[in-house]
N, C-alpha and C positions, 0 to 999 in steps of 0.2 A: 511513403518516405517517413522516415522516423518523426517522430515530433520535434518542432524547429519553429521559429520564426516565420518560414517560411509557409507550415502549414498554418499558421496564424494569418498570412497573405492570403492565402489559397482561399480560407474559407471567408473570410471577411468581403470578398470580392465577390465569391457566391450567394453571402448574405446580402450584400447589396445589391446585387443583379435580380434578384429574385424578390425582392421585397418583404425577406422576411417577417420583419417585422412592425411591416404595416398594420396601423390600429385599423380594424373591421368597425365599419362607424353603425353596419347593418344589424349587428348583431349586440346588444348590450343589456342582454339579460344578463350575464355575468362578467358585466365592466368590472374593470379593476382600474382604478387611476392610484400608480405609485410614482412618486415625486421626489426626487433629493432636492436642496436647497439651490438653487441656481448659483453660478461660479462667477466671480469678477474675474476678466479676460485678461489676465497678469503676463505681464510678455516671456515668464519664463516656463520651460517648458512643469506637464505637470508631472509633479511632485506623491512623493509616498502617500501624501495628506487625499490629493484626489484620488488616486488608486482606491487609497482605502474606504472612502466614503463610498464615491462613485462606482467601482468595481464590484464591491460585495453586494452595495444595493441592487444593481445589477443581476446579480448570483440571485437574489430573494425574486426579482419582479419573471427572472428566468424558471426557476420553480413554480411560480404562480400560472405562465404560461402553459407548463408542461401537465399543472392540476386540472386545466381544461378554461381557466379567466384569460377573457379578451381583455389583456393587459395596454396600457394606453399610457407611456412613458416616456413622455417628450423631454426635451430641454432649451435651456438657453445661456443669457449672458444677463448678468444684474450691471449692466455696462458702465453708467454715470458714478459721479462721483471724485473725490479727490485725488484716489492713486494716480489715474492717467495726466490728472491736472498737473500735481506738483512733478510728474515724471515730464512733464511739456517743460516748463518753470526750467528745471534743470539741463536737460538736451534742446529743446528748440522745438521737438516735434510735438506737432499739432496732437491734443488727446484725439479729436475725431481719428487721425490719422493711425494712431498708433493704437488706438482699443480697437478698428476691424484687423488690420493685422495681425492682432494678437489673438480676434477671434477666429480668424481664418486658421491660425496655429493649432488653438486650442481645439476647435473642429475635426482637423485631421488627426490629434492626439487622442480623442475621443472615441473616433472611429474606430484606430489602431489597438486600442483597449478590447474592440469587439462587442461594446456594449450597447442593449438594444431600442436604442434610442429609435424614434419616429422624427427625424429630420423634418419632416414635411410640417412639423407644428412646432416648431423653433422661434422663440419672442426674444428680442434685443430691445434691453428697455431706452438705449438712445437711439435708438432709431425712428423719426418723426409718426410711422404709423404707429407707432406704440405711445409714445410719448402724446402725443396728439390725444389721446383717452385717460391717459395721467392726470393730462388739464382739462379734460371734459367731466374725470371725476371730480377735481376742483370747483367746478362750476356749480356740480350738483351738489356737493358737501355745502358751496356757500347758500344757493340756491334754500336747501333748507337746513341753514341758520347751523351748520358744525363745521364753519368757516367763518373766521372772522380775526381782524387785525387789531392790535392796539402796542399800544408804548409799552415795555417792562424790563424791568433788570433780565438779561439774559448772560449765560457764558459765553465767552468771549476768548477763544482761542487765538494769542497775538501770532503764534509761529503760521498755524492755517489759515488764519485771517478769517474768522468766519464763526458765526454761531455754534452755539453746540445744542443740541438735547441735554436735558438732566442726564439720561440714558447713554451717553456716549462723553460722560467723563466720570472717570474711574481713578478713586482716592487722589480726588484734587486736579488731573491732568487729562486735558486732550487722548482720548482713548487710540488715537490714528498715531499722533506725533510723541505722545509722552511730556509734551511739553505744561507748564504749568498753565492754568486757566484764571481767569480774571472775570469781572462783572462789566456790563455795561447798560446803559439803558437805549434801547431800540423801538422803534416802531415795526412790527413782525407780523407775519401770520400763524396764525393757530388752527387746529384740528381740535373739535371739542369731544375731544374720546371721554371725558366725563361726562358727559350727557349717557354714557353708554355704561359706566362703573361699574352699576349694580347688576345689570347683567351679566358682564362680563367676568364677576364674579359668582354669580349663581351660576352660571355652565360648567367652570371648573371641574365638579366634581364628577359629571357625567362623561370628561376629557378621556380618553384611552391614552394618557400621555404619561410619563415618569414621573413619580410623586414628587421628586426633587421641585420638576421645573412648576408642578400644578401650587405647588407651597411659596415658588417663589415670584409667579403671578400675584396669588390670593396676598405674598403682603405687600407686593412692589404696591397695587389698588387700596390695600391695606382701609378696610373700611372700619370704621370703629362709630358704637353708639353711646351717646353721650347728650347733653344739652350746652345751648349758649347762654352764659348767666352775664346778666349786663350790668357793668360796675359804673360808679360816675365819679367824675375826677373831681376831689376837694375845691371846693371856694371857687367855684364854675358850672354853670351847666351843661357843661360835656360830657359826654358818656362813650361806655366803648363796651365791647360783648368779649368775651373770653367761651372759646369752648374743653369742657371737662367731659370725660368718661368717668369722673369722683366728685361729683356733687358730693357725697358723705366725707369729702374733706373740706369741706367749704367753711367751716370753723377756723379751719385750722390755716386758713392763707394769710402770711405774713406782709409779704408783698408781691407786686406783677409784675411782669416783666414784656417790653413792648420790644419791637423788630426795628434794628436801628434808620433803618428808611423808611418809617409810617409816615402818615402824616399826620398821625396823633401826635409823635415823637417831637415834631417842630411845634403842634399848638401846645404841650402843656410844659417844656424846656422853659426853666425859668432864666432868667437875666442872669444868676449867680454860676447857672451850672451850663451856660451855652457854648463855652468854648469847650469844655470837656468833653461836652456830648458831640460837638460837632468834629473835633478829633478823633474822635469815638468812629464817628460814620464813617469818615475816611479809611480806620482802620480795617471796619468790618468789609470796606465793599471793595478791599481785596482779597476777600477770600471767598472760595466755592460755597454753591450751594452744599455739597456733602461735606468740605471742610467744617463749614459751620455747623452741622447737626452731628458729627462726631462725636461720640460718647469717649473718647480717648483724650480731646481736647483738653486742656485747661480751660478754666470758666473764666471769662471775661468779661466786662460791663461795668457801666457807671451812673451814677442817681441823678435824673431829670431834675429833680429841685420838688417836684409835683409831687401830690399825694393821690390816693382813690380812698374810695368808702366801701367796705365787704356790707355786700347789700343784705349779710344773714346776721350782723352783729351789730354794728353800724362803727366799727372802728376804721381809724385811719391808717393805709397803711404806705409806703412809699411808692412811687413808680421809678422802676430801675429800665436802662436799656441792654440787651445783651445778644451777640451774633449767633446766639442758641436758636434764637427766634426769628423766622422768618414772616417778610412780609406777606409773602406769596401763598404761604401756608396757614390754612384755616383763619384767623380775622387778625392775625399777627399781634399777638396779644398772647399772653397766656399769666396762667393766675400761679403763685408760689405756693407751695405747701411742702415746707423741708424735713418736717417731721413724716413725712408721709412719702417724700419721694425722691429718689437718691441723687438724681441731677441737682432738684431744689435745694438738697442738704449739702452738698459739696459746694453750692454757689452763695447757701447760708453761710456756712462755717467760713466761707474765704474773707466774706465782706461784713462778717459780724451782723448779720441782720436775727431777727428773734426765730426761735424754732419751737413751737406750740405741739403738743400732743393730743390728738382731739378723737384718737383712735385707741383702743384697747385690744390685743390682742384674748384669742379664746380660751378657755381653761388648758394650759400646756403647752401651750405657744409661747415661742421667745418673741417681744414684743420691742425688742432693744431698736432704736431709733437709727435710722428711720425706718419704721415699721411700714411696707408696701402690700401689707396682704391687705383683703377683708377683717373687719373685726367687729367691735361693740362699741358704735359712741359715747365720749365722757366730753366733758366742759363743750358741750354742745347744745347748751337750750335745752328747750325739750325734747330735743332727740336723744339725749342723752339716754344709755341702756338699750338702745334701737341698734338692732342687726345693721351693717353697711348695706346690704341687697337691698333691706328697705329703706332704710333711711335717704338710700340716693334719688327714687321717686317720689317720697314724701316732702325733700327739700325742694325739689326743682315744684313740684304740685303747689307747694305753697307758694315759691316765687312766678309761678308763673299766674296766680290769680292776682297777683301782686302788678304784671305787667314787668317782671324782669329776669322770666328765662324763656325760653322754649325749647321740649325735645329736639332735636338736631342729632342726625345722620352726618359724618362725615367720610371724605375719602383721602388717602395720600396721595392718590394718583393725580397730576397735575393734566391740564391741555395740552397737547404736543405740537412743540415748536416748529415750523416747516420753512420757515424764510432761510436762506443762504446765501451769503454775498460772496459767491462764488461763481465760474464761468460752469465749469461743467456738469451741467444738469439741466431738468427738464424747466422751461421757462413758466413764470408766473402771470396767468390771462389775464391781467389787470390792467386798465387802463386809468391814469388819474386826468380829468379834466377839473380846469378851475371851475366852469361853470358847472359843472354836473357832478363832480365829486367824484368818487371811487367808481369806474363800469366795468363790469365783467366783459371779457371777448367775445362777442356774439360767437357760437356754436358753429357757424358754418364758415368762418375764418379762421377754427380750428384747423391745422397744429399752428402754435404760435413758434416760429423756426428761431432755431439757435443760429445765431449768424456764426459763420467762419474764421472771419478777419477780427477779431478781437484780441485788444493786449489783455493779458489775463494775470500779469504781473501781481502778487497779491499787494494791497497798498492800506486794505482796512475798507475801502469801501467796492462797492460791487462792479465787478470787471463791464459787464453791461450796460451800466453807467457813462462809461468813457464812449460806447460805442452809437456814437449820432443817430446813425440809416437802422438802427434796432431800436433808441429811445424816441423818437419821433415819430409820432402819428397823428391820425386824428380821431377825437370823441366818436365812436360808435351814434351816441344820441344826437349830438348837438351838429358835428361836421367841426369842431372847429379843433386848430392845434391843441393836442394831448401828448404826455407823457408817459411810456409803458413802466409796468415794476419791473427795476432793475434787477431784484432775486431771483433765485432760481429755488426750485425745490428739492428737499432733503432725500437724498436718494434711498432711503426706506421709504417712500411717499410710492416708488415706483416699486419695490420688493412687494408691496402692500396687496399688488390685486396681480400680478403676472400670472398664479395659478390660475385666475380666471378667462386669462387671453388664450392658454396655449389652445385649448379647443378648438378655440373660431379665429385664430390667429390671423388669417388674411381677408377678415370680415373690413371692407373700408366705409360701411355707411352706417354700424354702429357698435359701442365698446363690447359687446358679444352679443348673439342671437340667445333672448334669454330661453328657450324652449329646449335648443340643443345643451348650452353650458348648464343648466338644473338636472338634464339625464346624466352628465358626465360627474357633476361636483357634488358632495362635496371628494377632497383628494383623501381616497381610503388609506393610503400610507407614506408619511411624510416622513425623510429623515434628512437631519441637521445638527450642526452645533449645540450644543446646551449655551452657547455663551448670547442666545439669538434670545433666550425668556422672555425676559421684559422689554425686548425693543420689537421687532421685525414680528414676531409669534402672536404680540400681545395687538401690536398694528394690523396686521391678518385679520384678525379677529373682529376687531374696529369696523375694519373696512366690509368686511362680510354683513355686521348685523346692520350697519349705515345703507347698505347697495339694499339688504332684503326690504328694508324698511321703506326704501324709496320702489319697490315692487321689481327690483333685478331680479331676486333669487330668492327662494322660496324655503332654503334651509337656514340654520343658524349659524354652525363653526363649517371653517375652510377644513381643518384637517382632523380626520377621527380620529387616527392611530399615530402617534408621534414617536420615533427612535433616536437616539443622539448616539450619534459615534464616537468614540473616545478619540482621542488624540495620539497619533507616534510621535513621539519625545525624540530629540538625536539621540545618537548613541551615549552621549553624559547626562540624558535626562533630562533636560532643557526643553524651552518648546523649539522648534528648527527655524533657525534666520539665515540669512546670508550672512550679517554682519558679526555673528556666531560662530561660522566658517562651520554648521554641523546639521545643513539640509542633505538630506538623501536621495538622489535619481533614482528611479528604478531602471533607468535606459542600460545601463553596463548591467541587470541581473536579467534584463530582457533579452538584449542581445546574444546571454551564454547560454540561458535556460528557456525562453519563449515566455511568453505575456500569460502564460497558465498558473507556471509553474508562480510565477511571481503570483498570481494571484491567488493560488493556494496557499502560498506562504501566510499572504496578510491574512489569510480565513483561520487558519490554523495557530497562527507565532500569536495570538490577539485574542482576548474577549472582547467582540466587537465593541459596545458598549464601556469600555475602558482605556483601551489602546496600552501605551506603556513605551517605553527607551526602546527605540532599536537595534535590532541585532542579526545578521545574517547565520547565525551558529547554526540556522534548521532548513537553510533554503537546499543545500547540496539533498539532504536526507528527503525532501521533498521531491526532487528532482530524481532521486532514486524511487522512490515512490511510483510516480508516474512510468519511468523507465520499466517496473515491474508489472504495471498494468500493461504497458505496451506490447511488453514480450510475452503477457498471458494469453492475449488476444491474438497474437501471430501463431503461438503454437495453436492453440483452438483452431485457427483456419486449416491449419499444414494437420491436422489431426484428424478435422469434424469427419472427414469417411467412412474411418476404421473406428470412430465410437458408435459400437452396436448394440451395447447393452442397455437394456429396457429397464433392469433392475431398481425399485423403489426399497433400498434395504436402511442397517442403520446410518452408516458414509451419507446417503440420499439426503435422512431425514435432519442429521445433524449441520449439511452444507445448508437445507433449508431453515432451520434454524437462524444458522448465522445471516442468513441472506434475510428474512424478515426482521430480525434484529435490527439489522443496518436501516433496512427499509421506516420502519419505524420510529430509529433513534433520529437519522436524517430528516426525518420530515417532520417530526415533531420539536427539534432543536433549532432547526434551520426558519422555520414559521418566525420562532422567537431571539431570530437573530444570533443564536448562540451556534455563529460557524468553525469554532475551532474543534467543537465536543463533534458535530457533523463529519468533519473532516478523518477524526478520530475515529467514527463508525466506520468510515470506508478505507481508514487501514485493517480493521479488523476483517470484514470483508476479505479484501486482498488476501491478507492473511487466510481466511478459510479456504477461500478458491483455491492458493495455492496448495494447501495440506492437500483437498479433494483431489485437486488434477495430478497430484503424486501417488495415487493411489493404483495400481496394478488393474483392475477395471473399472471403469467411470461410465456411468450414463450422461451419454453427449447431450443428449435431450433437457437433463436438468441440470448440466454443466451449463451451454447453452443459453438457460434462461435468469440464471444467477449474472452472466458475465453480462447478459445485454440489463437489465437491474442493473449492474453495476454501474454502467457506462450512462444510464439514463439519470443513476444518480450525482453522479458526479459531473453532470454536462453543467448543471449552471456555475460552477466553481470552476470548469475547465472546457469552456465552450468548444474550441476547437480545437482541443485533443480529444476532445469526446465527440465531434461530427467526424473527426480522420478516421476512430475506430471504427464507429458506426458503419464508415462506408467498407473498411477493411474485412467487418463481417459480413459485408455482400445485403446490407438493409437501403432501404428507399432513403432516399434523403424527405426531411432532415430530420436529427434525432429529437430538433423541436417543435415537431410535428406529432410525435408521438405521446405516451402517454406515459404520468408518475405514476410509477411500480405503488401498488397499498399492500400492506400487511396480512397476513391472517393470522387470527388470534391462536387458531389452532396450531398454529409452527411453530408457534413460540412456547410449546409447551413441549420440553423434552420426556420420551421416552425413558431414560435415563440421565442423571444427573453424575457428573464426578466429585468425588469430596475427597476430601484429604485424611489422610490417617496418622495421627499424630502419637510418637513415643514417646509419654513423660513432656509432651507441650511441644517436640520436635516434629515437625514435616518429614517421613518418613519412605512415604507410601502415598500412590492416588489409585484410588479405585473406581469401578461405573455402579452406580445401584438404580433403582427402578425408582424413577422422580417420588413418588408415594410414599418410598420405605419410610414408618415410622423408626423410633429408637432403636425397637427391638429386633428389627427386621437388617438394620444398620449395624449393628453389632454383632449378627449373626455372619453378614457378608464379610465384615471386615477381620473375624476371627478364623473365617474358614480360606481365605484368602490366599495362593500358595505361597507365596512371599511373604506375607504377613505372619503364616503359619512356622514357616522356616523360622524365621527374628524370632518370635517367640519361644521356641523350643528351649526345652528348661530353664525357662524363665518364668519368675511366681508373679501371676497379674493380683494388681490389688482393687484395681474397681475400672472400669471402662465408661467415658462420658461420650452421649452423643447428642449431636446437635443434627435435625433432620435438614437434609437438605446442605451442607455445609463440611462436617468433619466428623470423626470418631477420635477423639483420645484414650489411648489405651495407657494406664498410669502400671508401669512393673517396679519390683523390690531393687533397688539398687544393689 
């Protein structure tokens, strides 16, 4: 039958019946773990973005299978989270019901895509048999001091009615609903990711990840080496510490700034300044951390009425508060050097505070204030004339002897806030007892099941807190009445370890079998969005290292190689969304052309890591390409018995050159996810096949080998079509049990090469010359060619220019 959706269905059924993609547990020598970031089970059909990510990663996995790898390629669903809960609030459909219905739909759609997933290894994060182990990991982190509870100012989304991690606040707004985020003081659970800050940073250079993503993580972790300097509060016995990487500027400190919410602010503020300080604290409390740290924001602040003593020169300097200092970052206090820091200079200029120069530029350097580079100290007592690089250490050493400084390494990374005041998430396995305090749920009592009948309309309180049958329990220690923790875990907790569960997804006795998982992991190729650089990808690394240190894993990193797919935008160049009305459904294209034409178009029409605006201008050309290939196969099958020539001449060598050039190009480009150039190579090959097929005399063996190789090369991108053509050629099922072709370096060297003959710079003729012809041989061949010599008859040649392997330019007098 001609290629169509009927062909798609035929081969999907065959693959399913024969378990073609079943992972071979007994053969781990060539194991390759290929994984896409799993999807949230939305109610809509698979859109272009799903196809772009899943379909083309599947193409890569198919190629690796053909290359002899035992590919482990599972799929699952990131099923907890706000979308289902918000959908339930709007429609009244319970999150569990809508989620499982959507999963069923997406499973069918992914199978209709023809992807190579081994569904025996599926994981669904909202299933009790999965989140039991999410809760178990929580308890293990608690046991090892990596989970703790504290009261802290947190980001609060008044629309979603829940706490947000810093990473989930974008430009001061909730990343999901885009509403403005405020601050609240709540007692929350945190994961101590900062315990691994240095190792997380140290391992980044060795990762085969995009450089931009590595840089994002490096900056997010934000290591800085410096010192903590102790300042005394004037006329008081109080002291406070500031962190600085530029101790060489200490003599230029003219004021200090405290975080408005710090305890020290309340302690040092004078009665005369109390009202303005309290008013400013309320103002600062309405802003998110992201907004407060924005460099574009106008500087604001008020004077506390108190003074500090500069430890290096004894000067009294005013203590201010400003929203650009955060209590949770560093010490919550900063020293201000307006002569040598742009932010401090802007603040000092606005509030008319002193500005001192204590560093001069080296000779020839513009040192206009604020001068922020290293230089030579001035007005710095015994350190005047010393280079900044040397003075930093010397000043800290002097203060360290006096007990007023110590070298410190600081990180920008904050601990991960994991409590959420929402319903649709994994319950936190903690019980609170009046007598015993905070008590972990015993492992044998896991999972703590999420109850079904819960009023989850958001009102600022955790929905589970309103469910008495859930909240009321007994203390595992003393047996007295107790309460459960009403919060659920951030959905990123569920996705931080799912890749570890896939290989052993049905294990009821343990999170996974250590020996088995350590054979399958780490993931060899991970594919997903770049937007997860500072969240999921960092959290997964933390989980891996923590579980390693607990003795469950024997590797350091979860994902050895990472690829980010680009984004397919709407035709208007904006991100696709229902509200904009610019979403593109693949269904109409698939119904008309078949899934493989659509998959080929996605591969050819976009650079995979870049994406771009959607346009269907080229999809008909792809359909014609597939039709040409089908006609070629059908013609060969019908003529095969009459192709008796066994000659290996120049035409056969030319076809061999085109074939092996394609094999090399497709292999190398597809390996790097450069699918568009891979398809271009296949188009060149089909043109070469048609050129050879048009000859009156053909070597049937040579032609068949080239067609067979073409079908294997195109099979990762058009699996149903290739399988159908493979059957038409009379070969045994399945093409995916065949081997990927290898190129012959000798075949890539042509005996002859076509060169252009230019007359006064304009191409007039083309001739074949030996591929190793030098300039003199090329000139001779050009001038002796019949057509060229006829053209040059009675014309005066001025000079001849030859470029080996490319062209000969004959300059004649006009």
